[in-house]
N, C-alpha and C positions, 0 to 999 in steps of 0.2 A: 119474298127474297130476304135473307139474313143481312143485318147491316154489315158484317165482316165481309160477306161476298159481294154486297153491291160496292163497298168502298174499293175492293180489289179490283172490281170491273172498271170502275171509274178511273182508277190510276193507271190500269193496263190500257185503257184507251187513250188517255192522255199521253202516255209514253208512246204509243203506236203512232198517234198524231205528230208528235214531235220528230219521230224517225222519219215520217214521210215528208214532213215539210224540210228537214235537213237535206234529205236526198234530192228533193226538189229545189234546192237552193233558195227557200223562201221563209228561212227563218226570221223572227222580227229583228229589226235594227235598233240599236240604242246608242246613246250618247253621240261620241265623235266619229264613231265608226259607221262606215256605209260598204255593205257588201254588194258588189255589182256583178251582174249576170253576164255583162259583157262590156267591151269598151265604151266608156263614157267620159272620157277625159277632156280636157282643154283642146288637145290635139285631134281633131276629128278625122283627119286623114290618116292612113297607117304610116307607121315610121318609114317604111321603105320609099314613101313619095317624098321625104325630105331631102332637098339636094344642098342647101345652103343653112348653116347655122352662124349666126352672129351674136357673140357675147360681149357685152360692154358694161363696164363699172364707170363710176364717176371719173376716172383716170385713164384707163387702158380698154382697148377692145380687140377682139380678134375675129377672124372669119374662117370658118371650116368649111371644105367643099367636098361633096361626094363625087370622085372621080374613079373611072377603073384604074387599079383594081381595088380602091376603097378610099376611105377618110384622109385627107390632107389638109394642111394650112393653104391659104390663098396663095402663098409664096411657092407651092409645089412641093413643100416638105411633107413626107406621110407622117401620119400620127402613130405614135407608139401603141402596142397592142393593149395596153392598160388604158390609154385613152380612149380608144376606139371602144372598148368593152364598157367603160364609163358612159360614153356618148349613148350607144344603144340602149343601155339600161335607162338613161336620162328619157331618151325619146319613148321607149315602151312605157315607162311610167306616166309620162305626159299623155300618153294616148288612152291608158286604160284607168287611171285613178281618178275619179270624180272629185270637185272641190267639196270640202267637208261642209262648208257654209259660204253664204255671200252676206256681207256686212253692210248695213244702211248707216246713213248719217255719219260716215266716217270719212268724207272726202274733203273735209278743211285742212288748211295748211298745216295746223300745229297737229291734228291727227294723223295725216300722213307722214310727217317727220318723226312722230313718235314710232311708227310702224316701220320706220326704216325705208319708206317708199318715197320720200322727197328729200334728195335725190335717191332713185332706187339703188340698192347695193349692187344688183346685177340685173341686166336687162337681157332678155333673150328674143331673138327674131328667128323664126323658122321659115324657110321659103321652099316651095317646089320650083319646077324648072322656071314657071312664069307667074306663079302666085303666091301672095302672101298667106302663109298658112296660119301664124300665131305670133302675136307680140305680147309678151309677159314680163312683168316686173316683180321680183322677189325682194322682200324686205326681211325684217327681223322675226325672230320667233314670237310667239305671243305669250301671255303672262304664264300659261300653264308649261310652257317649254316643250311642248309637243307638237304644235301646229306651227304654221309660217304664213305670214301674211304675204299677199300677192295681189298685183292688179292687172287686169287685161288692158295693154296699151297704156296710154297716158292719160286718158278720162274715163276708163271703164270701171266697173264695180270693183271694190276691194274684196277679196276672197280670202279665206282661210284654207289652206292645203295641208294635206298630210306631211309630216315632217319629212318622210324618207323621199319626197319628191322633191322637195327644196335642196335636201342634202345632196342628192344625185346631181342637180345642176350646179351647185357649190363645189362639189367634188370634182366634176368636170373643168370648172373655170380653174381650180387650183392645178390641174394636171396639163392644161393647154396654154396657160398664160405664163411664161417664164418668169422666174423670180427677179424683182429688182432688188438691188442692194439694199439691205437694211428694212426691206418691206415687210409688214406683217402678212401672215398667211390666213385666208378666211377659211372657205370649203369646209372641210370636216372639223376644223378647228376653233371656229367662232363666226360671229355674225358681223365682223368688221367690213367694211367695203373692201372688194378685191383690189389689192395694191400691187398686182403681179402682171407681167406681160408687156407685149409691145403691141401698138396700133398697127393692124393689117389693113391693106386696103378693101 
């Protein structure tokens, strides 16, 4: 077989292989990105199972409840449509987006403080009707500015999460925690601890 023909057959075979792998969802994974074939996120329950969301910062907290006909504050005031959309996005991402990496040797006080996890900038507690589903602490972005530090509970492993997942929760906090006079806004605009809102029971 001529060398040009053999080279062409090898190239065609490689392209065919990549096409098959693409269609099967099995392309190689590189760097910070992890393509998931199904839900593998920190929230193992489906989003519709979540009945209570508690958001807490070093200064304020709020509790959101799922009641007919939809989400509302613990005080009974319904959430605005924009806040409901942000809430549903945050739950969906938490259910489907796996952690990028688990870090080791980072649970000393100085390390946690540098990552914005001591105290956490934003703590999230998700509950079903009678069960705790997830306790997650969110911190600052990492040095590359793309990923975000997080921790499971108060003593769990330190994780790197996709930036869009952390941004979704910060964005929700920005919407549901009413502004205090003169307080900075975190959420979409920065990594400072959330300084907005009122403490709800």
